[in-house]
N, C-alpha and C positions, 0 to 999 in steps of 0.2 A: 255812263252815257245815257242820254234820255231814252233812246229806243229800248235799252235794257230795262230801265225803270218802268216804262210804259208796259212792256211785256210782263214784267214781274207783277205789276199792279193787276193786270188782267188775270194772271194765273192765281193770285191770291183771291180775287173775287170769284173765279171759277171754282176754287176749292171750298170757299166759305159762304158763298151766296150773297152776303151783304157785309160791308165794312164801313165804319165811320171814317171821316177825314183824319181824326186823331189816331185811330188804329193803323191806318195806312201810312201816316207820317212816321209813326214809331217803327213799323216794319221796314220801311224803305230808307229811313234815316234822312228825311228831308223835311222842310218846314211845311206847316199846314197850308201856307199860301201857294207853295209849289205844288202840293198835292191837289189843291182845288183847281189850279190851272191845268194840270194833267188830266184830272177827271173831266173837266169841261171839254178839253180837246178830244178825249176818247168818246165822250157822249155825243159830240158833234158829228162823229163818224159812225154813230149807232153801234159802238162796240160795248157800251154799258148804258145803264139808266141811272141818272142822277136822282138822289133822294135828298130830303132835308138833312144836311149834315153828313152826307156820305154818298154811297152808290151801291147798286145791286148788279149782279151779272145779268146780261141781256140774252144769254143763250149763245152769244158769239164769244168764245173763250180764247181766241188767239188773235194776235195782231195780223193785219195784212202783211203779206210776205215781204213787201218792200221795207218794212220796219225791222225785219228779222234777219236780213241777209248777212249782217256782220256779226251776229251773235254767235259766240263759240266758233268763230270762223276757222281758226287754226286747227282745232280739234276735228271739225267737220271735214276739212281737207284730208287729214290723216285717215279718218274713218273711211272716207270715200275711196281713197287709194287702196286701202285694205279690202274693201268690199268689191272693188273692181277686179281684184285678183281671183275672185270666185267665178268670174265669167270667162267662158271659152268661146272662140270663134264658132259660129254656127248655132249658138244658143238662141232661144227665144226667151226674152227677159221682160217681166212685167215690173212697172214702177208706178207708185202713186206720187203725190206732190210733196212740196216742202223744200226748205233751203238745203237740208242734208241730201235729199234726193237730187237736187240740181247739181250738187257737187259730184254725186255718184255718176250721174249721166255724163258729165264732162270727163270724169276719170275713165269711164268705159269707152267713150269715144276716142280718147287718146290711146288707150291700150289696144283697141281693135283696129287702129289705123294700119292698113297694109304696109305702110312704110316701116312700122316697128314690130309688126306681128304677122308671121307667115302661116299661122295655123288655120286650116279649114276655111269655111265660108263666112259670109257676112253675119254680123249680129243683128237680130231683130229686136227692137225695143217696142213694147206695148205700154202706152201711158195714157192716163186721163188728165195729165197736167199740161195746160196749154203753153206755159213758159218753157217747160222742158221740150215740148214738141217744137216750139219756135227755134230753140237753140240747135236741136238735132236735125232739123230739116235741111240745113246746109252741109251736113256731114254725109257725103255721098256714099261712104262705105258702110253706113248704118241703114238698115231697112226700118222705117218708122211706121207704126200703126197707132193712130189716135182714136180712142173710143169717143163716141158722141155723148151728148148730154147737155145739162144746164150748167153754165159756168158759175162757180162760187168765187166772188171777188177776193175774199180773205186769203185763199190759198191757190187761186188760179186753177182749181181742179174742176173737172166736169163730173157731175153727179146725176143721179136720177135713173128712171127706167131705161132710157136709151143706152146709157153707159152699161148698166147691168146686163141688158140683153146682148150687147156686143161681147162683153167679157165671157158670158156663159157659153159662147160658141168656140172659145179659144182653148188651146193647150199650151201651157207655159213650162219651160224647163225650170225656171227660177223666178221668184218674185222678190223684189226688195220692197219692204214696207217702212216708211217713215211713220213714227207714232208720237203721241203726246206723253205716253207713259208705258212702261213694261215692268211686270213683276211676275213671280212664280204663281202667286195666288190669283191675280186678276187677268193675267195674260197681256196681250197687246190692246191698248185702249186709246181712244181719241176723244176730242171735245165735241165733235159734230156728228150727229147721227147719219146724215147723208153721206159723209165721207166714210164712216165706218162700214156702211153697207157695200160701197164699191170696193173698199179695201178687203173686206171679207170675201167678196166675189173673186178678186184677184188671187187671194190666198188659196181659195178652194180649187182653182184651176191650175195650180202650180205643183210640180213634183217636189220642189224644195222651197221653203219659205224662210227668208232671212230678214230679220228686223235690223234696221240701221238707225242708231240713236246715240246722241251724245250723252255723257254721263248724267246730266241733269234730268234726263227722261227715265233713267233706271232707278225706280223708286217704288216704295210700297203703296203710296197714294195713287189710286187709279184715276184716270180721266173719266169723263161722263159715260162713254159708250164702249162696250167691248167690240174689238175687231175679231179676235180669235183667242182661244185658250192657249196656254203655254204649251200644251201637248201638240198643237198644230204648228209650232215654230221649230225649225231645224237648227237655226243658228242666230246669234246676236253679234253684231259688230258695234263696238262702243269704244270709249277711251278710258284712260286710267283713273279719271275722276269718278267713275261709277261706284256706287255704294258696294263695298266688298261683300257685305252680308246678303244683299239682294242678289248679287251675282252668284254667290254660293248656292242660294236657293234655286236660282234658275238652272245652274249646272246640274244640281241634284235631280231636276226634272228631265234630264237628258238633252238639254240644249247645248250645242257647241258654242263657246264664247270666244270671240277674237277681240283683244284689247289693244289699242294702238298707243 
């Protein structure tokens, strides 16, 4: 589908910096004409820069979240359901943005509903993602804390000094981190430096750090900016498509891995 091809195109450019139309066509298995149309579409949204005969990464290495919502959807729902089992009533839970995090938020909201769960008090969710906040606002059994900041259109996340200052005042029982890549060597990484700073702040304030990522993110190739080292991560929730060699290396570093 087109949204998958567009996202893969941006990921290739993020990894390699510059690619020609011919190289992208060969990688994606589409015609040069289709590749040119896709590049022009992404350039019009300032997601890359067109060059003569190709394109270069613009520093924006991921698609706006509306393009990504259906990618690996089934896996993300299973991952979210498993992640939500790590949350108990009464916990304060931090969450960053992304499509997987949106699924986790929904799963937590369902599990912590008093109609199905009689344990303890309400769950408190702290997030810098405005789309997650919008969805959780109507869940009266969830206490919602939204950090301030400047909105980033690509991910709907609030970043910058305001968000950082708020997070630094909080104590979290658990933080769920959506990432662009995770490996034993590089740790948790993401494409955008502003998001990385906020994600690192969330991780630093939590007693337990859990990375939530579909199998395509469990890879040796790191994204642009480190969020935290593998030693700062307590658990990883992923799916069966994750590279077994990378998983084995992560387990060797003391990370508990849940595969759905």
